[in-house]
DOTISE-280055 format. One record per residue (C-alpha): residue in one letter; x, y, z. Coordinates in pm, whole numbers, padded with zeros to 5 digits, always signed. Each point is the difference from the previous one (the first is absolute). Example, Ala and Ser with C-alpha at 12.3 -4.5 7.8 and 13.67 -1.06 7.14 Angstrom:
<sites>
A+01230-00450+00780S+00137+00344-00066
</sites>
This chain:
<sites>
M+00072-00345+00002R-00046+00115-00359I-00037+00370-00089L-00089+00163-00332L+00190+00324-00058V-00154+00227-00267E+00238+00289-00069D+00121+00147-00330D+00292+00203+00140R+00298-00235-00029M+00208+00164+00273I-00286-00008+00252G-00100-00351-00105E+00350-00139+00045A+00036+00161+00344V-00339-00129+00117M+00062-00348-00140L+00337-00022+00179A-00158+00112+00329L-00279-00256-00038R+00239-00286-00073D+00219+00100+00296A-00318-00015+00213A-00069-00359-00120Y-00280+00075-00248A-00024-00172-00338V-00051+00282-00252D-00145+00015-00349W+00051+00338-00170T-00216+00137-00280Q+00036+00345-00156D-00341+00072-00153G-00365-00042+00089D-00086-00269-00255S+00290-00220+00115A-00110+00046+00361L-00352-00126-00073A+00142-00293-00198A+00225-00094+00294L-00294+00019+00242S-00205-00233-00218A+00281-00256-00008Q+00138+00006+00355E-00122+00052+00355Y+00168+00277+00199E-00007+00104+00365L+00022+00370-00093V+00032+00236-00296L+00226+00306+00010L-00164+00223-00260D+00126+00318-00163L-00271+00217-00154G+00187+00166-00286L+00042-00304-00224P+00022-00039-00379R-00268-00182-00204R-00247-00010+00290D+00039+00222+00304G-00004-00124+00357V-00344+00139+00077D-00147-00213-00278V+00200-00304+00114L-00142+00040+00351R-00353+00051-00135Q+00025-00311-00220M+00139-00209+00287R-00294+00079+00224L-00259-00032-00278Q+00136-00348-00075G-00029-00097+00366C+00373-00002+00073A+00034+00061+00375T+00382+00010+00008P+00106+00293+00221V+00146+00300-00182L+00250+00254+00127V+00005+00298-00236M+00332+00180-00039T-00006+00312-00214A+00121+00356-00045R-00361+00119-00018D-00030+00163+00341A-00330+00189-00034V-00262-00091+00259E-00248-00069-00281D+00235-00262-00151R+00039-00176+00336I-00377+00002+00054L-00059-00143-00349G+00252-00279+00051L-00138-00098+00339D-00360+00013-00123L+00088-00227-00293G+00128-00263+00240A+00361+00082+00087D+00100-00111+00350D+00265+00266+00064Y+00181+00283-00176L+00368+00104-00018V+00106+00330-00156K+00337+00008-00181P+00271+00046+00106F-00044-00240+00290D+00224-00185+00242L+00040-00369-00084G-00025-00091+00368E-00337+00172+00021M-00112-00181-00316L+00086-00336+00155A-00177+00089+00326R-00313+00108-00188M+00011-00322-00202R+00015-00208+00318A-00292+00196+00148V-00215-00039-00314I+00072-00374-00024R-00074-00038+00371R-00334+00181-00028H-00095-00195-00311G+00060-00325+00188G-00206+00117+00298Q+00303-00008+00226A+00049+00262+00272S+00334-00117+00136P+00316+00068-00202L+00126-00349+00093L-00097-00325-00171S-00027-00272+00261N-00095-00364+00040G+00044-00141+00349P+00365+00042+00103L+00100+00117-00348S-00013+00369-00095L+00137+00211-00284D+00054+00377-00011P-00045+00140-00354A+00177+00325+00094T+00323-00157+00125H-00011-00353-00152E+00058-00136+00350A-00148-00341+00075R-00066-00148+00345H-00064-00362+00081G-00005-00101+00362G+00321+00144+00144S+00168+00052-00338V+00014+00345-00156C+00173+00066-00332R+00000+00224-00303L-00080-00182-00323S+00149+00071-00339A-00231+00170-00250R-00101-00323-00174E-00020-00205+00319Y-00238+00266+00130A-00204-00007-00323L-00036-00378+00020L-00098-00007+00368H-00240+00292-00048A-00175-00183-00285L-00053-00305+00221L-00090+00193+00314V-00274+00208-00164R-00216-00314+00002P+00125-00251+00259G-00106-00351-00089A-00026+00073-00374I+00236-00199-00222L+00191+00193-00267S+00164-00178-00291R+00346+00078-00133T-00151+00206-00284E-00222+00198+00237L+00296+00080+00225E+00218+00100-00294E-00272+00238-00122R+00001+00174+00338I+00379+00024+00023Y+00117+00082-00353G-00108+00269-00249W+00027+00007-00377N+00345-00068-00146E+00143-00127+00329E+00180-00330-00039V-00137-00281+00217E+00232-00292+00070S-00157-00345+00015N+00066-00048+00373A-00057+00363+00107V-00308-00070+00214E+00166-00290+00184F+00308+00213+00063L-00209+00280+00154I-00202-00241+00213H+00324-00152+00128G+00119+00348+00097V-00321+00081+00188R+00001-00334+00182K+00365+00043+00096K-00080+00336+00162L-00338-00079+00159G-00025-00377+00037T-00088-00294-00223D-00367-00002+00108V-00072+00353-00130I-00071-00113-00357K-00150-00339-00080N+00041-00182-00330V-00306-00177-00141R+00160-00252-00230G-00090+00044-00364V-00214+00307+00069G+00201+00281+00155W+00071+00172+00332M-00196+00156+00284V+00028+00168+00339P-00206-00229+00227K-00292+00195+00142V-00002+00051+00377D-00343+00062+00157
</sites>
């Protein structure tokens, strides 16, 4: 799951990026409003973490431009502007939630999960497909009688496939959901992760479609 982090404070940005990577998100980090809009025009994201006090173009204008251009990507605003009027403005412009600095990173992750869940029209916190289920909060996967905790990247791979059971994702599409900018991707990384998931949950969890990619078979 790919996230765009827009934050000009280096210390905050590094802490948030580390927390996101530990939680199995692929993260792209920009530090000004113009770069954020350029990233959004070039890449699809599941969520934007948006600071308001940005150089070159502030976060309010970034949010306004996103919605004017028809970009429906959910936005979680995180800012030191704590006045009620600022929160109202951000929400009215199309923000999905609002975090006031300083905030707890655990709360940020929980709010992200809730926003992504609402955006996908999903009420339950669990992703499920027949006997297979995945808990975004704990990274625990269940398949039949097997229960295990996945590594961060195993979780990211299975999550990408389980969001749309039956849909085939290519190697490139999976890599885009697992790795952020400047992260090295080894040539057999996807196969290695799939092997790890199958070893923990069973060989039938992920199906290879030769020459095309991989899928979680849909269970009606």
